[in-house]
C-alpha positions in Angstrom: 1.9 12.1 -27.9 2.4 8.5 -29.1 -0.8 6.5 -29.0 -2.0 3.0 -29.7 -5.3 2.6 -31.4 -7.4 -0.3 -32.7 -8.7 -0.7 -36.3 -11.6 1.7 -35.5 -9.2 4.4 -34.3 -10.2 3.9 -30.6 -7.5 3.7 -27.9 -5.9 0.3 -27.4 -4.0 -0.7 -24.3 -0.5 -2.1 -24.8 -0.5 -5.8 -23.8 3.1 -5.6 -22.8 5.7 -2.8 -22.6 5.7 -1.6 -26.2 8.9 -0.1 -27.6 8.2 2.6 -30.2 10.9 3.8 -32.6 10.7 7.5 -33.6 12.3 9.0 -36.7 12.3 12.4 -38.5 12.2 13.0 -42.2 14.3 16.1 -41.7 16.4 15.9 -38.5 18.0 19.2 -39.5 14.6 20.9 -38.9 13.2 18.8 -36.1 14.8 15.7 -34.5 12.8 13.3 -32.4 14.0 11.2 -29.5 14.9 7.8 -30.9 12.6 5.7 -28.8 9.6 5.8 -26.5 7.9 3.1 -24.4 4.2 2.7 -24.0 3.9 0.8 -20.6 1.8 -2.3 -20.4 -1.9 -1.4 -19.8 -1.4 2.1 -21.2 -2.5 3.6 -24.5 -0.2 6.6 -24.6 3.4 7.8 -24.1 4.9 11.2 -24.2 8.0 11.7 -26.4 10.0 14.8 -27.2 11.4 16.4 -30.3 13.8 19.3 -30.7 13.7 22.0 -33.3 16.8 23.4 -34.8 17.5 26.8 -36.2 16.3 25.8 -39.6 12.8 26.8 -40.9 10.8 24.1 -42.6 8.7 21.0 -42.0 9.5 17.5 -40.7 7.4 14.4 -40.5 7.8 12.5 -37.3 7.1 8.7 -37.8 6.4 6.2 -35.0 6.9 2.5 -35.7 6.5 -0.6 -33.4 6.7 -4.3 -34.2 3.2 -5.7 -35.0 1.6 -2.3 -35.4 0.8 0.0 -38.3 3.1 3.1 -38.3 1.8 6.5 -37.5 3.1 10.0 -38.3 2.6 13.7 -37.8 4.1 16.8 -39.3 5.9 19.5 -37.4 6.2 23.0 -38.8 9.1 25.2 -37.7 9.1 28.9 -38.3 11.5 31.7 -37.3 13.9 34.3 -38.6 16.5 33.3 -41.3 19.8 35.1 -41.9 19.4 37.6 -44.7 22.2 40.2 -44.2 25.5 40.9 -42.4 25.8 43.9 -40.1 28.9 45.4 -38.5 29.9 48.0 -35.9 33.1 49.3 -34.3 33.8 50.1 -30.7 34.8 52.8 -30.3 33.1 54.4 -33.3 36.1 56.6 -33.9 39.3 54.8 -32.7 42.5 56.5 -31.5 45.9 55.5 -32.9 47.1 52.2 -31.3 43.8 51.8 -29.4 42.2 48.4 -29.0 39.2 48.1 -31.3 36.3 45.7 -31.0 34.6 44.7 -34.3 31.1 43.3 -33.8 29.5 41.3 -36.8 26.0 40.0 -36.6 23.2 38.5 -38.8 19.7 39.9 -39.3 16.6 38.8 -41.2 14.8 40.8 -43.8 13.0 42.8 -41.1 16.3 43.7 -39.5 15.7 41.4 -36.5 18.6 39.3 -35.2 18.7 35.8 -36.8 20.5 32.7 -35.4 22.5 30.7 -37.8 22.2 26.9 -37.9 25.7 26.5 -39.3 28.9 28.5 -38.9 29.0 31.6 -41.1 32.3 32.8 -42.4 32.4 36.6 -43.0 35.1 38.3 -45.1 36.3 41.6 -43.7 38.1 44.2 -45.9 39.5 47.6 -45.1 40.0 50.5 -47.6 43.0 51.7 -45.6 44.9 49.0 -43.7 47.3 51.6 -42.4 44.5 53.1 -40.4 42.5 50.0 -39.6 43.6 46.5 -40.4 41.0 44.0 -39.0 41.2 40.2 -39.4 40.5 39.1 -43.0 37.9 36.6 -41.8 35.6 36.2 -38.8 33.3 33.3 -38.1 29.8 33.5 -36.5 29.4 30.1 -34.7 26.4 27.9 -35.2 23.6 28.5 -32.8 24.5 32.2 -32.4 23.8 35.4 -34.3 26.9 37.5 -33.7 30.6 37.5 -32.9 33.2 40.0 -31.7 36.9 40.3 -32.5 39.5 42.7 -31.3 42.4 44.3 -33.1 44.5 47.5 -32.7 43.9 50.7 -34.6 46.8 51.9 -36.8 47.9 55.4 -37.6 45.7 58.5 -37.6 44.6 59.6 -41.0 44.9 63.0 -42.6 42.3 65.6 -41.7 39.0 64.4 -43.0 40.4 61.1 -44.3 37.9 58.2 -43.9 38.3 54.4 -43.9 35.7 51.9 -45.1 35.2 48.5 -43.4 33.2 46.0 -45.5 31.7 42.7 -44.2 30.4 40.1 -46.7 29.3 36.5 -46.7 28.2 34.2 -49.5 24.4 34.4 -50.0 23.9 37.3 -47.6 23.6 41.1 -48.1 26.9 42.8 -47.2 27.4 45.8 -44.9 29.8 48.8 -45.0 30.7 51.2 -42.2 32.7 54.3 -42.4 35.0 55.8 -39.7 38.4 57.4 -39.2 41.3 57.2 -36.9 42.3 60.4 -35.1 44.1 61.6 -32.0 41.9 62.0 -29.0 41.7 64.9 -26.6 41.5 64.6 -22.8 39.2 66.0 -20.2 42.0 67.9 -18.6 42.4 70.2 -21.7 44.1 69.7 -25.0 43.2 69.5 -28.7 39.5 68.9 -28.2 37.2 71.9 -27.5 33.7 71.9 -26.0 31.9 70.1 -23.3 32.5 66.3 -23.0 29.6 64.2 -24.3 28.7 60.6 -23.7 27.7 58.4 -26.6 25.9 55.0 -26.1 24.8 52.4 -28.7 24.2 48.6 -28.8 26.4 46.3 -30.9 24.6 44.3 -32.3 21.9 46.7 -33.0 19.0 44.6 -31.6 19.1 41.8 -29.2 17.2 38.5 -28.7 14.8 38.1 -25.8 16.4 34.9 -24.6 17.3 35.8 -21.0 21.0 36.0 -21.9 23.2 37.5 -19.2 26.5 39.3 -19.3 26.9 40.0 -23.0 29.2 42.9 -23.8 27.0 44.6 -26.3 26.5 48.2 -24.9 29.1 50.7 -26.0 29.7 53.8 -23.9 32.2 56.3 -25.1 33.4 59.8 -24.4 33.9 62.5 -27.1 34.0 66.2 -27.6 32.8 67.8 -30.8 32.7 64.4 -32.5 36.3 63.8 -31.5 37.1 60.9 -29.1 38.5 61.9 -25.8 39.7 60.2 -22.7 39.5 61.2 -19.0 42.7 61.8 -17.1 41.1 60.2 -14.2 38.5 57.4 -14.0 35.1 58.6 -15.0 32.1 57.1 -13.0 29.1 56.6 -15.4 25.6 55.8 -14.1 23.3 53.7 -16.2 19.5 53.3 -16.0 17.0 51.2 -18.0 13.5 52.5 -18.5 12.1 49.0 -18.7 14.1 46.5 -16.6 11.5 43.8 -17.5 13.0 43.9 -21.0 16.6 45.0 -20.5 18.6 45.2 -17.3 21.9 47.2 -17.0 24.3 47.7 -14.1 23.8 50.8 -12.0 27.2 52.2 -12.8 30.5 51.6 -14.6 33.9 53.3 -14.6 35.6 54.5 -17.8 39.3 53.9 -17.0 41.8 56.8 -17.4 43.3 57.3 -20.9 40.5 55.1 -22.4 37.9 56.5 -24.8 35.3 53.8 -24.4 34.0 50.8 -22.5 31.8 47.8 -23.4 29.1 47.1 -20.8 27.4 43.8 -20.2 23.6 43.8 -20.3 20.9 41.2 -19.5 17.9 40.4 -21.5 14.7 38.6 -20.4 12.1 36.5 -22.1 10.0 39.6 -22.6 10.4 41.1 -26.1 10.1 44.9 -26.2 12.1 48.1 -25.9 13.9 49.9 -23.1 15.7 53.3 -23.1 19.1 53.2 -21.5 20.4 56.5 -20.2 24.1 57.1 -19.4 25.2 60.1 -17.3 28.4 61.3 -15.7 29.6 64.5 -13.8 30.4 67.4 -16.1 29.4 65.6 -19.2 26.4 65.7 -21.5 24.2 62.5 -20.9 23.2 60.2 -23.7 20.4 57.7 -24.4 19.9 54.7 -26.6 16.8 52.6 -27.3 17.5 48.9 -27.0 15.1 46.6 -28.7 14.8 42.9 -28.0 13.2 40.4 -30.4 11.2 37.3 -29.5 7.9 35.4 -29.8 5.4 37.4 -27.8 2.4 35.3 -26.8 -0.9 36.5 -28.1 -3.3 33.7 -27.2 -3.4 30.2 -25.8 -4.7 27.0 -27.5 -5.4 23.5 -26.2 -5.3 20.2 -27.9 -6.6 16.7 -26.8 -6.3 13.3 -28.4 -8.6 12.8 -31.4 -9.6 9.4 -30.1 -11.6 8.6 -26.9 -9.7 7.8 -23.7 -10.5 4.4 -22.0 -12.5 4.6 -18.8 -9.7 3.0 -16.7 -9.5 5.5 -13.9 -6.0 6.3 -14.8 -4.1 9.6 -15.4 -2.5 10.3 -18.7 -0.7 13.5 -19.9 -3.2 13.9 -22.8 -3.9 17.6 -22.7 -1.5 20.1 -24.3 -1.8 23.9 -23.6 0.5 26.2 -25.5 0.9 29.8 -26.5 0.5 31.1 -30.1 2.4 34.2 -31.4 2.1 36.3 -34.5 5.5 38.0 -34.0 7.2 36.6 -37.0 6.1 38.5 -40.1 2.5 37.7 -39.5 3.1 33.9 -39.3 1.6 32.0 -36.5 4.1 30.2 -34.3 4.6 29.1 -30.7 4.8 32.0 -28.2 7.4 32.1 -25.4 6.2 32.9 -21.9 8.0 36.1 -20.7 7.4 34.9 -17.1 5.7 32.0 -15.4 2.0 32.0 -16.5 -0.7 30.2 -14.5 -3.3 28.3 -16.4 -6.7 27.6 -14.8 -8.6 24.5 -15.8 -12.2 23.4 -15.4 -14.0 20.2 -16.5 -17.7 20.5 -17.4 -18.2 16.9 -16.4 -15.9 15.7 -13.6 -17.8 12.5 -13.3 -16.3 11.5 -16.6 -13.0 13.5 -16.9 -11.1 15.3 -14.2 -8.3 17.9 -14.6 -6.1 19.7 -12.0 -7.4 23.2 -11.1 -4.2 24.9 -12.2 -1.0 24.3 -14.2 2.0 26.5 -15.0 3.8 27.3 -18.2 7.4 28.3 -17.0 9.2 31.4 -18.1 10.9 30.8 -21.4 8.5 27.9 -22.2 5.9 27.7 -24.8 3.7 24.8 -23.6 2.8 22.4 -20.8 1.3 18.9 -20.7 -1.6 18.5 -18.3 -2.7 15.1 -16.8 -6.3 14.0 -17.6 -7.9 11.6 -15.1 -10.7 9.4 -16.5 -13.3 7.6 -14.3 -15.2 4.4 -14.7 -18.0 6.4 -16.4 -18.0 6.8 -20.2 -19.0 10.1 -21.7 -17.5 13.5 -22.7 -16.4 16.7 -21.0 -15.5 20.1 -22.2 -12.3 21.3 -20.7 -12.0 25.1 -20.3 -8.6 26.7 -20.0 -8.2 30.4 -18.9 -5.3 32.8 -18.3 -5.2 36.3 -16.9 -3.5 37.9 -19.9 -3.8 35.6 -22.9 -7.4 34.7 -23.1 -9.0 31.2 -22.9 -9.5 28.0 -24.9 -11.8 25.0 -24.8 -11.3 21.4 -25.9 -13.5 18.3 -25.8 -12.4 15.0 -24.2 -14.4 11.8 -24.7 -14.1 8.5 -22.9 -15.4 5.0 -23.7 -16.2 2.1 -21.5 -16.8 -1.0 -23.7 -18.1 -4.1 -22.1 -16.1 -7.3 -22.5 -17.8 -9.8 -24.8 -15.0 -11.5 -26.6 -11.5 -12.9 -26.1 -8.4 -12.7 -28.4 -5.2 -14.7 -28.1 -1.9 -13.8 -29.7 1.6 -15.3 -29.5 4.9 -13.6 -30.2 7.3 -14.5 -31.8 5.5 -16.9 -34.3 8.5 -19.2 -34.1 10.2 -20.3 -30.9 13.2 -22.5 -30.1 13.9 -25.1 -27.5 17.1 -27.0 -26.8 17.5 -30.5 -28.2 17.0 -33.5 -25.9 15.9 -31.1 -23.1 12.2 -31.7 -22.3 12.0 -28.7 -19.9 14.8 -26.3 -20.8 16.1 -23.9 -18.2 15.4 -21.0 -20.5 17.0 -17.5 -19.9 13.7 -16.1 -21.3 10.4 -17.8 -22.2 10.3 -19.3 -25.6 7.4 -17.1 -26.4 4.9 -14.8 -24.8 1.1 -15.0 -25.3 -1.5 -12.3 -24.5 -5.2 -12.7 -23.9 -7.2 -9.5 -24.3 -10.8 -8.5 -23.7 -12.8 -6.7 -26.3 -16.3 -5.3 -26.6 -18.8 -6.1 -29.4 -17.6 -3.0 -31.1 -14.1 -4.3 -31.2 -12.9 -1.8 -28.5 -10.7 -2.7 -25.6 -12.7 -3.7 -22.5 -12.0 -4.1 -18.9 -12.9 -6.9 -16.5 -15.6 -5.7 -14.1 -14.5 -8.6 -11.9 -11.7 -11.2 -12.1 -12.2 -13.4 -15.1 -10.8 -17.0 -15.2 -9.6 -18.1 -18.6 -8.2 -21.6 -19.7 -5.6 -22.0 -22.4 -5.4 -25.5 -23.9 -3.8 -27.4 -26.8 -4.7 -30.7 -28.6 -1.0 -31.5 -28.8 -0.3 -32.9 -25.3 3.3 -33.5 -26.3 4.0 -29.8 -26.6 1.6 -28.6 -23.8 0.9 -31.5 -21.4 -1.5 -29.6 -19.1 -4.0 -26.7 -19.7 -3.0 -23.3 -18.3 -5.5 -21.5 -16.1 -5.1 -17.7 -15.8 -7.0 -14.8 -14.2 -7.6 -11.4 -15.8 -7.7 -9.1 -12.8 -10.5 -6.6 -12.1 -10.1 -3.3 -14.1 -7.6 -5.0 -16.4 -8.2 -5.7 -20.1 -5.5 -8.3 -20.7 -3.1 -10.9 -19.2 0.3 -12.0 -20.5 1.8 -15.4 -19.8 5.0 -17.3 -20.9 4.8 -20.3 -23.3 7.5 -22.9 -22.9 6.7 -25.9 -25.1 7.9 -29.3 -24.0 9.0 -30.5 -27.5 9.4 -29.3 -31.0 6.4 -29.2 -33.4 3.3 -27.1 -34.2 1.6 -25.8 -31.1 -2.0 -24.7 -31.5 -3.6 -22.8 -28.5 -7.2 -22.1 -27.7 -8.6 -19.9 -25.0 -12.0 -20.0 -23.3 -13.9 -18.3 -20.5 -17.5 -18.5 -19.3 -19.8 -16.1 -21.1 -17.1 -14.8 -23.5 -16.8 -15.5 -27.2 -13.5 -17.3 -28.0 -11.3 -16.2 -30.9 -12.4 -17.3 -34.3 -8.9 -18.7 -35.0 -6.6 -20.4 -32.6 -3.1 -19.0 -32.0 -0.3 -21.0 -33.5 3.3 -21.3 -32.5 6.0 -23.2 -34.5 8.5 -24.8 -32.1 11.9 -25.8 -33.5 15.0 -27.3 -31.9 17.7 -24.8 -31.4 20.4 -25.9 -33.8 23.2 -26.7 -31.4 25.3 -29.8 -30.8 27.6 -30.5 -27.8 30.5 -33.0 -28.2 32.6 -34.2 -25.3 36.0 -36.0 -25.7 38.6 -37.2 -23.2 42.2 -37.8 -24.4 43.5 -40.4 -23.8 40.2 -42.4 -23.9 41.3 -44.5 -20.8 43.6 -42.4 -18.7 45.8 -43.9 -16.0 45.4 -43.1 -12.3 47.8 -40.4 -11.3 48.0 -38.9 -14.9 46.2 -35.9 -16.3 43.8 -36.3 -19.2 42.5 -33.6 -21.5 38.8 -32.8 -21.6 37.7 -31.3 -24.9 34.2 -29.7 -25.4 33.1 -28.8 -28.9 29.9 -26.6 -29.4 28.5 -26.1 -32.9 25.4 -24.5 -34.4 24.0 -24.8 -37.9 25.7 -21.4 -38.6 29.1 -22.7 -37.4 31.1 -22.8 -34.1 29.4 -21.4 -31.0 32.0 -19.0 -29.8 32.1 -17.2 -26.4 29.7 -19.7 -24.8 30.1 -20.4 -21.0 30.8 -24.0 -20.1 30.6 -25.5 -16.6 32.1 -28.9 -15.7 30.6 -30.7 -12.7 32.5 -33.8 -11.4 32.0 -36.3 -8.5 34.3 -36.1 -5.5 36.7 -38.7 -6.8 37.2 -36.8 -10.1 38.7 -33.3 -10.4 38.6 -30.9 -13.3 40.6 -27.7 -13.7 39.3 -25.3 -14.6 35.6 -26.0 -14.0 34.3 -22.9 -15.7 35.3 -22.5 -19.3 34.5 -20.4 -22.4 34.5 -21.7 -26.0 36.9 -20.1 -28.3 36.4 -18.9 -31.9 36.3 -22.5 -33.1 33.6 -23.4 -30.5 36.2 -25.4 -28.4 36.8 -25.3 -24.7 39.4 -27.5 -22.8 40.2 -28.5 -19.3 42.4 -31.0 -17.4 40.8 -34.0 -15.5 42.4 -36.5 -13.1 41.6 -39.0 -10.4 43.6 -40.7 -7.7 41.4 -43.8 -7.7 40.7 -46.3 -10.5 37.1 -46.6 -11.7 34.4 -45.2 -13.9 33.2 -41.7 -13.2 30.3 -39.9 -14.7 30.4 -36.1 -14.9 28.2 -33.3 -16.4 29.1 -30.7 -18.9 26.7 -27.7 -19.2 26.7 -25.4 -22.2 25.0 -22.0 -21.9 23.2 -21.0 -25.2 21.3 -17.9 -26.1 18.0 -19.6 -25.2 19.1 -21.7 -22.2 21.4 -24.4 -20.9 22.2 -27.7 -22.5 23.7 -30.5 -20.2 25.3 -33.7 -21.3 26.7 -36.6 -19.3 30.0 -38.4 -20.0 31.6 -41.4 -18.4 35.4 -41.8 -18.2 37.3 -44.9 -16.9 40.6 -44.4 -15.0 42.7 -47.5 -15.2 45.1 -48.6 -12.5 48.8 -48.0 -12.9 50.5 -50.3 -15.5 52.8 -53.0 -14.1 55.5 -53.9 -16.6 56.3 -57.6 -17.3 59.1 -59.4 -19.1 59.2 -58.5 -22.8 60.3 -61.0 -25.4 62.7 -59.8 -28.1 61.0 -58.6 -31.2 62.3 -60.3 -34.4 60.5 -57.9 -36.6 60.9 -54.2 -37.4 61.0 -51.7 -34.6 59.5 -48.9 -36.6 56.6 -47.3 -34.8 54.2 -45.6 -37.2 52.0 -43.1 -35.4 48.7 -42.1 -37.0 46.3 -39.5 -35.7 42.6 -40.3 -35.4 40.3 -37.3 -36.1 37.4 -37.5 -33.8 35.0 -35.2 -35.7 35.1 -32.4 -38.3 34.9 -29.7 -35.7 37.6 -31.2 -33.4 41.3 -31.4 -33.7 43.3 -34.6 -33.3 42.3 -36.3 -30.1 44.4 -39.5 -29.9 46.9 -41.7 -31.6 47.0 -45.4 -32.3 50.4 -47.2 -32.0 51.1 -50.4 -33.9 53.9 -52.8 -33.2 54.6 -56.0 -35.2 51.0 -56.0 -36.5 49.8 -56.6 -33.0 47.2 -53.9 -32.0 47.8 -52.3 -28.6 44.3 -51.9 -27.1 43.2 -48.3 -26.9 41.2 -48.5 -23.7 37.6 -47.5 -23.0 36.1 -44.4 -24.5 33.0 -42.4 -23.6 29.6 -42.9 -25.2 28.0 -39.5 -24.9 30.1 -37.5 -27.4 28.0 -37.4 -30.5 29.9 -37.7 -33.7 33.3 -37.5 -31.9 32.8 -40.4 -29.6 34.5 -43.3 -31.5 36.8 -44.4 -34.2 36.0 -46.0 -37.6 35.8 -49.6 -38.8 39.0 -51.4 -39.5 40.7 -51.1 -42.9 43.9 -52.2 -44.6 46.5 -49.5 -45.5 50.1 -50.2 -46.3 49.8 -53.8 -45.1 49.0 -52.7 -41.6 45.6 -52.9 -39.8 44.0 -49.7 -38.5 42.3 -50.0 -35.2 38.5 -50.3 -35.3 36.0 -48.7 -33.0 36.4 -49.4 -29.3 33.1 -48.0 -28.0 32.6 -49.0 -24.4 35.0 -52.0 -24.4 38.6 -52.9 -23.7 
């Protein structure tokens, strides 16, 4: 349960949807979901964490911007692998017969133990001629046993035994002893005596986890401790003395010329024991006791938040009811419901706190969260929880209803940005958010008993030209509103409402211009009707070029641009072609989308009429045409050339005025005896 509290430890409602980050000091033991959200107006949120197969402790920490972090510790208990166990099916193989080797892990009490990591087990045989199992088997993570198959070798001499050893680093090893001998058959042969069934579980004990279809029950046929096989299929009936713990199929068939069969069994969530009986015609029956291990519930317990709930007539999942178990070596841990368990609830004071009459802990579950409904009346109530089999528990729930006596005003973030030269930016999001909250004289969150009108004002009319009037609705404790300053500077906000104490300190917001520049160039500066000019847009920030920014070009009907929708490249540059069939001056708009809004600049371009050639006098001077590029700005590439002929400057035509630093040339200078063209801003 993730909860917001004030400085006194009482619940505090979130002014906006509050994102909470969750982390675990030991994710290998218990890992928390990465994030939870406390909705606006709520004080709680429910998050989940997952335990692993490791025993230990983990501290779950919750953090949120603007709030002090909170934490709680989770204890995880359970069995840990201590030793390796092994068994063969059949227990006495015949030469060339398929053999199943089962290897499993147990704790110090001999109960099955899951492994959190893969466990490699070395398998050795004292006589590989008789039995040659794989040298290594692996028990996967999240399980406690594995099975491998191999074929038996040759039969040993009379009385000759073979030893199979299983060992893994850090665990106690296990050794089993068997032999390989020729079987008899039910139709007569080497074996003497009445056929007998043999049953056992491999692994020795199972986990009560409602697993279905695991091949763990061995049924084999022998005579005088010698394996035998039926000449015809043998129908074997199976019966469990306690199907609530272990369920087995009603019958299985042992195929001809086969000494054994592995049967799938089903466990439940109910730990315990069941006697499984196997019987077949003309054979001695056999029995085996199957034990399942689990966390048997012994009692229930309830837990409520340690801080009062607000009297907001809302429902919050604030009551946890869980099982406890003492199944693990006397250590208390969560119990697991063997079947669905109904929980009955009663509130001693429903005028203050209300709970549903019943709740259910599902089979295989250990707990449930129950909604608690508060009213508009403050006080306390004792919640009683009862069950038919696991006893009862009580817990106290308290609510508070503070009266509103004071206002608070906060702004986030403390620094906001606006676009330059844009008095009312078309922002993607508000520059900042402000929250007005109601508090009691004790500093507790309070609700409005009726709508409250509040006024937000500033002495700086340049940033906030008009006061803002807001309403805190009835049964709400706060209101959130956007702040979009009209200019850069220091914005100081005050809030007032009739009968309520204003904040001791005003809220302050630093407003800065977003560091972006937009330059517009047209090359050539005065294009000719019927020709195509190049429009160059350059976007820069204080950190460098603004790459990947959308740019939209809007032109009048007499002027066309292609394309009209652009995107700046890695150098912050976007380009398009513009043309016009009619001479004249045309003003168009270029809009740049930035992370905080849109910046629009105007630019005027003059399209000249077609040039009409006249008679040209011979040139008595040099005909060399030196061409020199003019760099428009540091961020732009070459955008034009000036051509000189016989020291007579050819006029460059009219340029635009709205391009920032890239809008014009420099003052004239002397270089190499030739005059460089000066600035032609707005003239011809």
